[in-house]
C-alpha positions as CSV (number, residue, x, y, z in Angstrom):
1,M,0.0,0.0,0.0
2,V,1.1,3.6,-0.8
3,T,-0.2,6.5,1.3
4,I,-0.2,9.9,-0.5
5,K,-1.0,13.3,1.1
6,D,-3.5,15.1,-1.2
7,S,-4.5,18.8,-1.0
8,V,-8.2,18.0,-1.5
9,H,-8.9,14.5,0.0
10,D,-6.1,14.5,2.7
11,H,-4.6,11.0,2.7
12,I,-5.2,8.7,-0.2
13,E,-4.3,5.0,0.2
14,V,-3.4,3.3,-3.1
15,E,-3.0,-0.5,-3.2
16,G,-3.1,-3.5,-5.5
17,A,-2.7,-3.0,-9.2
18,A,-3.2,0.8,-8.9
19,A,-0.1,1.1,-6.6
20,A,2.0,-0.8,-9.2
21,L,0.6,1.4,-12.0
22,L,1.7,4.6,-10.2
23,D,5.3,4.4,-11.3
24,T,4.7,3.5,-14.9
25,E,5.7,6.2,-17.5
26,P,2.2,6.9,-18.8
27,V,0.9,7.7,-15.3
28,Q,4.0,9.7,-14.2
29,R,3.7,11.7,-17.5
30,L,0.5,13.1,-16.0
31,R,2.6,15.1,-13.5
32,H,3.6,17.3,-16.5
33,I,0.2,18.0,-17.8
34,K,-1.8,20.8,-16.3
35,Q,-5.3,19.9,-15.3
36,L,-6.7,23.2,-16.6
37,G,-4.4,23.9,-19.5
38,T,-4.1,27.6,-20.1
39,V,-6.3,28.6,-17.1
40,H,-3.2,29.2,-15.0
41,L,-2.7,32.4,-17.1
42,V,-5.9,33.7,-15.4
43,Y,-5.6,32.0,-12.0
44,P,-1.9,31.7,-11.2
45,S,-2.4,29.0,-8.6
46,A,-4.2,26.7,-11.1
47,N,-1.0,24.6,-11.7
48,H,-2.4,21.3,-10.5
49,T,-1.9,18.4,-12.7
50,R,-3.7,15.4,-14.2
51,F,-1.6,13.2,-11.9
52,E,-3.1,14.5,-8.7
53,H,-6.6,14.6,-10.2
54,S,-6.2,10.9,-11.2
55,L,-5.3,10.1,-7.6
56,G,-8.4,11.9,-6.5
57,V,-10.6,10.0,-9.0
58,Y,-9.1,6.7,-7.8
59,H,-9.9,7.7,-4.2
60,L,-13.5,8.6,-4.9
61,A,-13.9,5.4,-7.0
62,D,-12.6,3.4,-4.1
63,R,-15.1,5.0,-1.8
64,A,-18.0,4.4,-4.2
65,L,-17.1,0.8,-4.7
66,D,-17.2,0.2,-0.9
67,H,-20.5,1.9,-0.7
68,L,-22.0,-0.1,-3.6
69,G,-20.6,-3.3,-2.3
70,I,-18.5,-4.0,-5.4
71,D,-15.4,-6.1,-4.7
72,G,-13.1,-8.7,-6.1
73,I,-11.6,-8.6,-9.6
74,R,-14.4,-6.2,-10.8
75,A,-13.5,-3.6,-8.2
76,E,-9.8,-4.0,-9.0
77,R,-10.6,-3.3,-12.7
78,L,-12.6,-0.2,-11.8
79,R,-9.8,1.1,-9.5
80,A,-7.3,0.7,-12.3
81,A,-9.6,2.4,-14.7
82,A,-10.1,5.3,-12.3
83,L,-6.4,5.8,-12.0
84,L,-5.8,5.4,-15.7
85,H,-8.7,7.4,-17.0
86,D,-6.6,10.4,-18.1
87,V,-3.5,8.7,-19.5
88,G,-4.7,9.3,-23.0
89,H,-4.6,13.1,-22.5
90,G,-2.4,15.2,-24.8
91,P,-0.4,18.2,-23.7
92,Y,-2.4,21.0,-21.9
93,S,-5.3,18.6,-21.3
94,H,-8.3,19.4,-23.6
95,N,-6.6,22.4,-25.2
96,V,-5.2,20.6,-28.3
97,E,-7.5,17.6,-28.2
98,A,-9.5,18.9,-31.1
99,V,-6.4,19.1,-33.2
100,T,-5.2,15.5,-32.6
101,F,-8.8,14.2,-33.0
102,R,-9.0,15.6,-36.5
103,H,-6.0,13.5,-37.4
104,T,-6.4,10.4,-35.3
105,G,-10.1,10.1,-34.7
106,K,-9.4,9.5,-31.0
107,Y,-10.3,11.4,-27.9
108,H,-8.4,11.1,-24.6
109,D,-10.6,8.3,-23.3
110,D,-9.7,6.0,-26.2
111,V,-6.8,4.2,-24.5
112,H,-7.1,0.6,-25.8
113,E,-3.8,0.6,-27.6
114,L,-2.0,2.5,-24.8
115,L,-3.1,0.0,-22.1
116,A,-2.6,-3.1,-24.2
117,S,1.2,-2.8,-24.4
118,G,4.2,-1.4,-22.5
119,E,4.5,-1.0,-18.8
120,V,0.8,-0.5,-18.2
121,G,-0.1,-3.6,-20.1
122,E,2.5,-5.6,-18.2
123,V,1.3,-4.4,-14.8
124,L,-2.4,-5.1,-15.6
125,G,-1.4,-8.6,-16.9
126,A,0.6,-9.3,-13.7
127,H,-2.6,-8.6,-11.7
128,D,-4.8,-10.7,-14.0
129,L,-6.6,-7.6,-15.3
130,D,-7.6,-7.6,-19.0
131,P,-6.4,-4.3,-20.5
132,E,-9.3,-4.3,-23.0
133,R,-11.9,-4.5,-20.2
134,V,-10.1,-1.7,-18.2
135,A,-10.0,0.5,-21.4
136,D,-13.7,-0.1,-21.9
137,L,-14.3,1.2,-18.4
138,V,-12.2,4.3,-19.0
139,A,-14.5,4.9,-22.0
140,G,-17.6,4.6,-19.8
141,D,-18.8,1.4,-21.4
142,G,-21.2,-0.9,-19.6
143,Q,-23.0,-0.6,-16.3
144,Y,-19.9,0.0,-14.2
145,G,-18.2,2.2,-16.7
146,Q,-20.7,4.9,-15.6
147,L,-18.8,5.3,-12.4
148,V,-15.6,6.4,-14.3
149,S,-17.3,8.2,-17.2
150,G,-20.9,9.3,-17.0
151,E,-23.2,12.0,-15.7
152,L,-22.6,11.0,-12.1
153,D,-19.0,9.9,-12.4
154,V,-16.3,10.3,-9.8
155,D,-14.2,12.2,-12.4
156,R,-16.6,15.1,-12.3
157,M,-16.9,15.0,-8.5
158,D,-13.1,15.3,-8.2
159,Y,-12.3,17.9,-10.8
160,L,-15.0,20.4,-9.7
161,V,-13.7,20.4,-6.1
162,R,-10.1,20.3,-7.1
163,D,-10.4,23.1,-9.7
164,A,-12.2,25.3,-7.3
165,H,-9.6,24.7,-4.6
166,H,-6.7,25.6,-6.9
167,T,-8.2,28.6,-8.6
168,G,-9.6,29.9,-5.3
169,V,-13.2,30.4,-6.6
170,P,-16.1,29.3,-4.4
171,Y,-18.3,28.0,-7.2
172,G,-17.2,24.3,-7.6
173,T,-17.9,23.3,-4.0
174,I,-20.0,20.2,-3.9
175,D,-20.7,17.6,-1.2
176,H,-19.0,14.7,-3.0
177,E,-19.3,12.5,0.2
178,R,-23.1,12.7,0.0
179,L,-23.1,12.2,-3.7
180,I,-21.1,9.0,-3.3
181,R,-23.3,7.8,-0.4
182,E,-26.5,8.2,-2.4
183,L,-25.3,6.4,-5.6
184,T,-27.2,3.3,-6.5
185,F,-27.9,1.1,-9.5
186,V,-31.4,0.7,-10.8
187,D,-32.0,-1.5,-13.9
188,G,-28.3,-1.1,-14.8
189,E,-28.4,2.7,-14.6
190,L,-26.3,4.7,-12.1
191,V,-28.7,7.0,-10.2
192,L,-29.0,9.0,-7.0
193,A,-31.3,7.4,-4.5
194,E,-34.7,8.8,-3.4
195,G,-34.8,12.3,-2.1
196,N,-31.7,13.6,-3.9
197,V,-32.9,16.0,-6.5
198,Q,-31.1,18.9,-4.8
199,T,-28.0,16.8,-4.5
200,A,-28.0,16.3,-8.3
201,E,-28.8,20.0,-8.8
202,S,-25.7,21.0,-6.8
203,L,-23.5,19.1,-9.2
204,L,-25.2,20.8,-12.1
205,L,-25.0,24.2,-10.5
206,A,-21.3,23.9,-9.7
207,R,-20.5,23.1,-13.3
208,A,-22.7,25.9,-14.6
209,L,-20.9,28.4,-12.3
210,M,-17.4,27.2,-13.0
211,N,-17.9,27.3,-16.8
212,P,-17.9,31.1,-17.4
213,T,-15.6,32.0,-14.5
214,V,-12.9,29.3,-15.0
215,Y,-13.3,26.9,-17.9
216,Q,-14.5,29.5,-20.5
217,H,-12.8,32.6,-19.2
218,H,-11.9,34.7,-22.2
219,V,-8.2,34.9,-21.4
220,A,-8.0,31.1,-21.1
221,R,-9.9,30.8,-24.4
222,I,-7.6,33.1,-26.2
223,A,-4.5,31.3,-25.0
224,K,-6.1,27.9,-25.9
225,A,-6.9,29.1,-29.4
226,M,-3.3,30.3,-29.8
227,L,-2.0,27.0,-28.5
228,R,-4.2,25.1,-31.0
229,R,-2.9,27.3,-33.8
230,G,0.6,26.5,-32.9
231,A,-0.1,22.8,-32.7
232,E,-1.7,22.9,-36.2
233,R,1.4,24.6,-37.6
234,L,3.6,22.1,-35.9
235,L,1.9,19.2,-37.6
236,D,1.8,21.0,-41.0
237,R,5.3,22.3,-41.1
238,T,7.4,19.7,-39.2
239,E,7.8,16.0,-39.1
240,T,5.8,15.9,-35.9
241,T,3.0,13.3,-36.2
242,P,-0.4,13.5,-34.6
243,T,0.6,10.5,-32.5
244,D,3.8,12.3,-31.4
245,L,1.8,15.4,-30.4
246,R,-0.7,13.3,-28.5
247,R,2.0,11.8,-26.3
248,M,3.8,15.0,-25.6
249,D,3.5,16.7,-22.2
250,D,3.1,20.4,-21.7
251,H,6.8,21.2,-21.5
252,E,7.6,19.1,-24.7
253,L,5.0,20.9,-26.7
254,L,6.1,24.4,-25.6
255,V,9.8,23.5,-26.5
256,A,8.7,22.2,-29.9
257,L,6.8,25.4,-30.5
258,R,9.7,27.6,-29.4
259,T,12.2,25.7,-31.6
260,T,10.1,25.8,-34.7
261,R,10.4,28.9,-36.8
262,A,6.7,28.9,-37.9
263,T,5.5,28.7,-34.3
264,S,8.2,30.5,-32.3
265,D,6.3,33.8,-32.0
266,L,3.2,32.1,-30.7
267,A,5.4,30.2,-28.2
268,R,6.9,33.5,-27.1
269,R,3.5,35.1,-26.6
270,L,2.3,32.1,-24.6
271,R,5.4,32.0,-22.5
272,T,5.4,35.7,-21.7
273,R,1.6,36.1,-21.6
274,D,1.7,38.5,-24.5
275,L,-1.6,37.2,-25.8
276,Y,-3.8,38.2,-28.6
277,K,-6.8,40.3,-27.6
278,R,-10.5,40.2,-28.4
279,A,-11.5,42.0,-31.6
280,V,-15.1,40.6,-31.4
281,W,-16.9,38.9,-28.5
282,A,-20.3,38.2,-29.8
283,E,-23.4,36.7,-28.3
284,L,-25.1,33.7,-29.8
285,D,-28.1,35.7,-31.2
286,A,-25.7,38.0,-33.1
287,V,-24.0,35.2,-35.0
288,P,-25.5,33.5,-38.1
289,D,-26.2,29.8,-37.8
290,D,-23.8,28.9,-40.6
291,I,-21.0,30.4,-38.5
292,V,-22.1,28.7,-35.3
293,D,-22.2,25.3,-37.0
294,A,-19.1,25.7,-39.2
295,D,-16.6,23.0,-39.3
296,H,-12.8,23.5,-38.9
297,G,-12.3,24.0,-42.7
298,A,-14.9,26.6,-42.9
299,V,-13.6,28.4,-39.8
300,S,-10.1,28.5,-41.4
301,E,-11.6,30.1,-44.5
302,F,-13.4,32.7,-42.3
303,E,-10.0,33.5,-40.6
304,S,-8.3,34.0,-44.0
305,A,-11.2,36.2,-45.3
306,V,-11.1,38.4,-42.1
307,A,-7.3,38.8,-42.3
308,D,-7.5,39.7,-46.0
309,R,-10.3,42.2,-45.4
310,A,-8.2,43.8,-42.6
311,G,-5.1,43.9,-44.8
312,L,-3.2,41.4,-42.6
313,S,-1.2,38.3,-43.4
314,A,-2.9,34.9,-43.2
315,G,-2.6,33.5,-39.7
316,S,-2.9,36.9,-38.0
317,V,-6.5,36.3,-37.0
318,I,-8.1,33.5,-35.0
319,V,-11.9,32.8,-35.1
320,D,-13.0,30.9,-32.0
321,V,-16.4,29.3,-32.4
322,P,-17.5,27.2,-29.4
323,G,-19.9,24.3,-29.8
324,R,-23.6,25.1,-29.2
325,P,-24.6,25.3,-25.6
326,S,-25.2,21.9,-24.1
327,M,-25.8,20.5,-20.6
328,T,-25.1,16.8,-20.5
329,E,-25.3,16.7,-16.7
330,S,-29.1,17.4,-17.0
331,S,-29.5,13.8,-18.1
332,S,-28.4,12.6,-14.6
333,R,-30.9,10.1,-13.2
334,V,-32.6,10.5,-9.8
335,M,-35.2,8.4,-8.0
336,V,-38.4,10.3,-7.3
337,S,-41.4,8.6,-5.8
338,G,-40.0,5.2,-6.7
339,E,-39.4,6.1,-10.3
340,M,-36.2,6.8,-12.2
341,R,-36.4,10.3,-13.7
342,R,-33.9,12.5,-15.6
343,L,-32.9,15.6,-13.7
344,G,-33.7,17.8,-16.8
345,K,-37.4,16.8,-16.5
346,Q,-37.6,16.9,-12.7
347,S,-35.7,20.1,-11.8
348,P,-37.0,23.6,-12.7
349,L,-33.4,24.8,-12.1
350,V,-32.3,23.1,-15.3
351,S,-34.3,25.4,-17.5
352,A,-32.9,28.5,-15.9
353,L,-29.3,27.2,-16.2
354,R,-29.8,26.4,-19.9
355,T,-31.0,29.9,-20.5
356,A,-28.0,31.3,-18.6
357,Q,-25.6,29.0,-20.6
358,K,-27.1,30.3,-23.9
359,Q,-26.6,33.9,-22.7
360,Q,-23.0,33.2,-21.7
361,W,-22.1,31.8,-25.1
362,R,-19.6,33.9,-27.1
363,L,-17.9,33.8,-30.4
364,G,-14.4,35.2,-30.2
365,V,-12.2,36.8,-32.9
366,Y,-8.7,37.4,-31.7
367,A,-5.7,39.3,-33.1
368,P,-2.5,41.0,-31.9
369,P,-3.4,44.1,-29.7
370,D,-2.3,46.7,-32.2
371,V,-4.7,45.5,-35.0
372,T,-7.9,44.6,-33.1
373,D,-9.7,47.7,-34.4
374,R,-9.2,46.7,-38.0
375,V,-9.9,43.0,-37.3
376,G,-13.0,43.8,-35.4
377,R,-14.5,45.8,-38.2
378,A,-13.5,43.3,-40.8
379,A,-14.9,40.4,-38.8
380,V,-18.3,42.1,-38.4
381,D,-18.5,42.5,-42.2
382,V,-17.1,39.1,-43.2
383,L,-19.1,37.0,-40.6
384,G,-22.3,39.0,-41.0
385,L,-22.7,39.7,-37.3
386,D,-25.9,41.4,-36.2
387,L,-24.7,44.5,-34.3
388,D,-28.3,45.7,-33.7
389,G,-29.9,42.3,-32.8
390,A,-27.6,41.5,-30.0
391,L,-24.6,42.6,-28.0
392,V,-21.3,42.1,-29.9
393,S,-19.0,42.9,-27.0
394,D,-18.1,46.6,-27.2
395,V,-17.0,46.3,-30.8
396,R,-18.2,49.1,-33.1
397,P,-16.3,50.5,-36.0
398,G,-13.2,52.1,-34.6
399,V,-13.6,50.6,-31.1
400,T,-11.6,47.8,-29.7
401,A,-13.2,45.4,-27.1
402,T,-10.6,44.8,-24.4
403,L,-12.3,44.3,-21.1
404,D,-9.5,42.6,-19.2
405,E,-9.4,45.3,-16.5
406,F,-13.0,44.4,-15.6
407,T,-12.9,40.6,-15.9
408,G,-9.6,39.4,-14.5
409,P,-6.0,39.5,-15.4
């Protein structure tokens, strides 16, 4: 057994296959991947890593297994899956995942190949654990995979509390002990037991509050967009393969960007926090549907058109189009009067949060600080933004929208 002091859960005891997995290279690599990617450029203390988060997920999974009465080899597989659930992450966590996915068709939870070979595969085999079945659990497959990846998973329970702790914001506070105590299986579905609608709402509310203040903070989004631009150029102009990129850690990616001529300026800006600024920050109702639903190729064409209209070189403009607002947590199941019901149909709070989420959605157009005026005017014309129908930040012809002094560093 290994006992580890954790900043969130105090002492975590790791044993069995999980203890042996701790010292494998894929798990130790997680020490060098920030949990929140570029958010540390907004909240300086947000330097926690995927490694400590994985320990937290293991700990909560262990608690949940005890509560649910799951033991033996099934429990051992679940504990291993909990510890390994993030080994597929690329550098800066989710920040460049869209780039690697376009080339590999794999997200971070597709770890079948990674677990089947090397140190991890050897450790799993030595403990009579089938790597394929463990990888299935990481992907959330089957009844018990819901504990690792689902609407009520221990992954979400840990990262909300941990991210709030390290950023210092009060919004991610949830009662994860109660959440775990109230988990139960009904007809193969992981649900919260009778009388826990408010408990489920607390998880939903925490995520809804963390989203605009932490996960989607405009500075973090700008840095993320710049990082993605750098990763795309790295793949296009060097011998770096998508698989190479996917297995880098944060430091390796930054070094690769710094030592590549085509990406060195972006690397300098990220390293010194000399970031692009917002030329446009537009609400959902101000953006045409074909822009909101555009794929990567179309967005690249918009960027080139805006840069051309502004008289700038290609690559000087980044158009950042988030996915349409969604709230998967609202599909969490709770028991009400002996029936299994989805939270979205039971809670009046869900409707209000969906409205708030739609109002918080923003399209961003970013450019170097000295050209945001020109880029803002060009973007409004090229993208067909409706200045009268909805707020488009403070962008008007000749006005630059830079609100950093009001919304954080």
